[in-house]
N, C-alpha and C positions, 0 to 999 in steps of 0.2 A: 239660217242653216249654220251650224257650228262645225266647221271642217277640222279634221285632225291635221294640224300643221306640222310639217316635218321638223321645224325648228323648235317645237315646244319642249321636248325633253332636253335638248341641248341648252336652251335658255334656263330651264329649271335647274339643271345640274351645275350651272355656273354661278348661281346666286350665292354670294358670299366669297367668291374667289377674288373679286375686286369690289371695292365699296360701291362703285357705280357701274351698272350695266346700261348701255345705251342701245336702244332698239330703233334703228332707222328704217324708213320705208315710205313710199309715196302715200298720198292721201287715199284713204278707203281701201288699203290692201288687207286690212284686218288686224292692225296693231292693237287697237283697244280691246277687241274680242279676245285676242291671244293673251293680253296682259290680265284681263279679268279672269281668264281660265287659270292662269298662274296664281293669281291672288287666292283662289279657292283652296290652294294647298297650304295656306297659312291661316293662323287664328287671329292674330292682332295686326291689322294692316291699316295703312293710310293711303288713300287714293286722292290725288289732286289733279285737276284739269287746268292746263295752261289756257284753254279757251274760256274758262270761267273767271271773270274779273275778280271775284272774291278770293278764289284760290290763288290767283296770280299775286294779289296784294299780300297774301301770307308769306310769299317768298321774296318779293322785290324789296331791295334796299334794307335788308335785315343784317344785323350783326351776327357773329358766330354764336354768341350766347342765345340770341333769339331763335336762330335756326336750330340749335341744339335742343332748346326747350320744345320746339314744335315737333321734331321728329324722333326724339328719344323714346325708347320703350316699345317701339313697333318692330315686329319681326320683318316686315317688308314695307317699304315706302315706294309708291309709284307716282311719277309725275308725267302725266300723259300730255302730248303736244307741248313738250317743254320749250320748244323754240319760240313759243308765244310770250314767254316770260323774259323780261328785260334782264340782261346780264346773267342768264341762267348758268353759263359756264363758271363764273365766279361763285355763284350761289352753291353750285354742286361741289366746287372745290372746298368751300368753307365747311359744308356738311361732311365731306369725306375726311377732312383733316381734324375735325373737332368732335365727331360723334363716334365713340368706340363701337366697333363691330357693326357699323351701319350697313344696311343692305337697301340699295336704291335701284329701281329700274326707271330710266327716263326715256320716253319715246319722242321721236321727232319726224315730221314729214319732210324735213329738209335738214341738212347738217347744221349743227350749232354755229359753225363758222359762217355759213351762208346767212343765217338769221341774225346773228349778233356780232359778226366780224371779230370773233374770238378764236384763237387757235391753240393757246398754251394752257389754260387753267386746268384741264383734266389730264394732262400728260402723266402717265403712270398710274392713274387712279381709276381708269375705266377699261371696259372691254366692250367691243362693238359687235353688234349683230344686225343682220339685214333681213327684212321680210319683204318678199316680192308678191306680185299677184299670184293667184293660185297656180300650182304646177299640175301637169298632167298626172304625175304620180299621186299627188294629193287627191285629185278628182277620181282616179281609178280606185284608190283606197276607199272612197266614199260611195261611188256609184257603180263600180265594176267596169271591167275592160270593154265589154260589148257596148254598154251605154255611152261610154266616152267616144268610142270610134264613130258611133252614129252622130254625135254632136260636134265632131271635129271641125266641120265647116263653120258652124256657129261660133266656136271659140276663135277661129282665125278671122272672123268678121268683127265680132264684138269684144274680143279679148277675154281676160281671165280674172277681172276684178270680182271679188266674192258676190257683191250685190247684183252685178250684171249676170253672172253665171246662174244665180238663183232665180232670176226673173224669167218667166216662161214666154211672155209676149215679145215677138220680134220688134214691134213698134215701141214697146217700153224699153227694151234693151237699147234701141237706137237713141231714144231720148236721154237715157241715163249716161251713155258713153259720151254724147255730145256735151251734156252738162258737166260731166267730170273733166273732160278735156278743156272746156272753157274756164271752169273755176280754177283748175289746178295750173294749167299752162299760163294763164294770163293773170287772174286775180292774185293768186298766191305768189307767183314769181315776180310780178310787178311790185308787190308789197315788200318782199325781202331782197330782191335781186338788184335793186338800183338800176332798172332798165329805163333808159332815157328816150329811146326811140321805139315805141311800141309797134309801129308799122314795120320797121326793119326786122324786129324780133319775130313777128308773126310770119313775115315773108321767109325768113331764114328757116324756121321750123318746117314750113311747107316744102321748101326746097329739099331739106334733109329727108323729109318723109317720102318725097317722090324718088329719092335716090338710094333707098335701102338696098343693100346688096351690091352697090356700085362703089368704086373708089371715089373718095371725096378730095377735092382740091380746095383748100381753105382760101386761096387767092381767087379762084373762080367764084366761089360763093360770095366773097367780099365784093367782087365786081358786079355780080348779078343783083345783090341786095343794095349796093350803093353805100357800104360802110367799110371801115378799115379791116384789114386782116386780123389785127389785134382784137377788135371788137367782136368779130366772128368767133375767135377763140374764147373770148370771155363769155359770150352767150352760150357756146357749146359746153364750156366748163360748168356754167350755171345749170344747164339742163342735165348734165351728168350728176351734179351734186343733189339735184332734186329727184333723181332716180327715174328720169323719163327716157334718157338715151344712154347708150354705152358705146365705146369704140373698140374696134379690133385693129391691131397692127399686123403688118405682113410678117410672115415667118422668114427670118434671116439668121444665119449664124453670126453675122456682124450686128450686134445690138444697136449700134449707132444708126444703121440703116433703117431699123424698125421705127425709130423716132422720126427720122427725116422723110421717110417715104409716105405715100398717101395712105390714109386710113379708110376703114369702112365704119359706118355709123348705123346702129340698129336701135329699135325701140324695145324697152322692157316689155311693153304690152302692145300687140298689134292693133287692138281696138282703139287705143289712143291714136296710133298712127293713122288708122282709117278715118277717125273723126277729124283729124287735122286736115286731111285732104277732102273731107266731106264726101266720102264714098263708102257706103255700107252695102253695096250690092252683094248678092250671093257669090261665093267663090267661083263657081263654074262660069259666071258671066264676066269675070274680071281678066283683063290682059296682064295685070300685075300679080296674079296668083302665085307665080313662081317665086317672086321676090318676097311676098308675104309668107309663103311656106318656109323659105330660108330664114327669114327673120324670126318666125315662130319657133323653129327648131333650135336656133342658136340661143335665143332668149331662154328656152327651157334648159339647155346645157349650162348656161350661166347660173341659173337657179340651182341646178343639180350640183355644180361645182361649189357654190357658196355654202349650201347646206351641208355638204359632205365634209367640208373643211380641207379638201384636197389642195395641196400646194402645187398647183399646175399653172402652166402658161397657156393662154388661148390666142389663136391667130387665125388668119386666112393665109393661103399660099398662092402665089402666081409666078409662073416661070417667065423668063425673058421672051419666050415665044408666044406667050399669052395663055398657056394652059393654067387652069385654076382648080383649087380645092377650097370649098366654102368654109370649112371649119377644121382647125387642127388643135388638138390638145396635147401638150407635152408634159409628161409626168416623169421627172427624172430622165432616164434613158428611154422610156417608153413613149412612142408617138402614135396617136390615134387620129385618123383622118376621116372626115365625113363630107359627102357630097349630097346636096339637097335637090331632089327632083319631085315635082308634083305627082306624076304618075309613073314615068318610065324608070327603068333601072339602068345604071351605067357602071362601067368599070373605072378603075383608077387611071388617070392620065399617064401615058407612058413616061413623060419627063419626071413625074412624081415618083413612079415606081423605080426608075433608074437612080434617082437621087436619094430616096428614102426606102431602101430595099427591105428593111426590118419593120417598117411601119405597118400598122393594120389600116384597112380601108373598108368603109361601109357606105353604101348608098342608102339614104333615107328617103322614103317616099310616103305617099298617103296610106299605103297598105301596111307599112311596118313601123311607123313612127310611134304609135301608142305603145306597142310591145316594147320597143327600144327604151322609151322614156319611163316606163313603169316597171322595168326589170329590177 
């Protein structure tokens, strides 16, 4: 199934504005399909795969002249899974600096810094884009609102990766998400992430998965796993760079407090989260369905924010007395607050209303989530 991805037009419109466009995203979110769709808009193109040893050898250890000879004359060059290529950052820098009007899209399942320990080569020469698992809006555009509402429980169990969404059998979905979680979380990250304690890394991911929606103490995680707080932070940074998890900070007017206070951690895809804890039971049978629903909605809002290009801040909020709001988006002077409930509808907490009188508030539940996310 070839879905109409929200990012497609934006990516196409930016070709040529910088010599290198970098498309980041987790394994199997649809980067290759998206790029091949973009390639169809051009006549003379070069497509190289970092996974292919022959293609990789064309780019590794090459001089500026050799790279110029390789890529000159093409309207668009694509280097897919570019992080597999040694010193790809330097290679892309040489191409950008030595080939006039070059247009390159490089894709990566992890950041180039993660894969190659490079941070400087592409400064000022690239523009970054991010592709996530399918969004509710993309699915509604393909299948229609009513069909997506019917399948909501399935998406919250098995996630939104394109191949898994397109698979009809529940048994096959379960097999695919477990394979993806195993391959991506462990094989790929162990390869690129310099993880020395695989047991501790696996235990940490499971603890995080069990605590979605709750505030995280890095010191407590370190004690439970049996590693240092710094190692916990390093592993969490690694998982963020690999587009598996993201963090929310609390909303404070004092920005220093946001950094120092406890964070919440969510998964970009709840299917991966459920595979990590080895629980793919239907939603109605699950005691953690409220936390899954919260994670699902917030991940969708993160996709929406990224694709729209909005310059917003995202947080959660908690009062001193313990009142909470699950998700807060701040856009300039505008504040939008959302509370996630599986079935019931609730009003804004009184402390929130007193503190943020001009803010909007919406309770998101199973009945209105699809309409909200597809608007």
